[in-house]
N, C-alpha and C positions, 0 to 999 in steps of 0.2 A: 532406268533411274536417271534423274537429272543431277549428276554429280556436281556440276558447277554451281547449281542453286544451293546444294547442301554445303559446299565449301565456302561460298561467298561470305556468309555471316562470320565465319571463323578466320577470315583472311587477316594476316598480320599478328595473330595471337600466339603462334608457335615458331620457334627457331628450328626445331627438328621434328620430323614426322617419320614414324615407322609404320608401314602397312603390312598386314598379314591377311591371308585368305581364311575367313572363319569357316567352321564346318557346317556349311549350309549350301544347298544346291542353288540358291538364288544369289550367292555371294559374288561380288566382283573380284576377279583375281588380283592379288596384291600388286603384281607388276603393272597391270592396267590402271589401278587406282593411283599408284605412285606416279605414273606418267601424267595422269590428269592433274594431280596435285602440283607437280613440277611446272606444268603449263599455267596453272592458275596462281601459284605462289612461287615465282622464280627466285625469290630471296631466301626460301626455306631449304634446309638440307633434308632430303627425302630418301629413305631407304625402304626397300621391300624385303620382307623376310620370307624365306622359302617354306618354313614349316613351323608347327607349334614348338618344336625343339629349339628353333632359333628364337622364338618368342620367350621361351623359358630362360635361355641364356641371356637375352637382353634384360629381362626383369631381374635376374639374379645379379647382374653387373651394375645396375643403377645404384648410385651412391646417395643421391638425393634428388629432390625435385618433385614436381607435380606430374602425375600420370593422368592423361585424359583418354578414355576409351570411348570411341564414337562409332555409330553405324550399325551395331548388331548386339542384341542381347546374348547371342551365342558367344560372341567374342568377349563381351563383358564378363560373362560367367566363367569362361576359360581363364581370363586374367585374374579374376577373384580367386579361383581355385589355385592358380599358380602362386599368387601372393600369400595365400593361406597354407602353403606347404602341401598343396594337393587336396586339401579338404574342400568339400563342397560348401558353397555359400548360398544355397537356395533358401528362400524364405526370409531373407534379410532385405 
């Protein structure tokens, strides 16, 4: 995957980025993606999450703001489920 080409159009749009490894065998590990984002966007705060449990905690502690999920429908589905209290969001 050409990560830099994917990140380039998004450059400067985010102050803070959290990466997580989605449940897919083709997924880029969160720590590797975080390192690439830091290289491309040195001005952004970048954190990698170790597990879906960390993702749950992050989403539960958000007070406000916009959430952008990018890169994987697996990850988007997991985030939707977490935001809906564990309920599936398929078909929407």
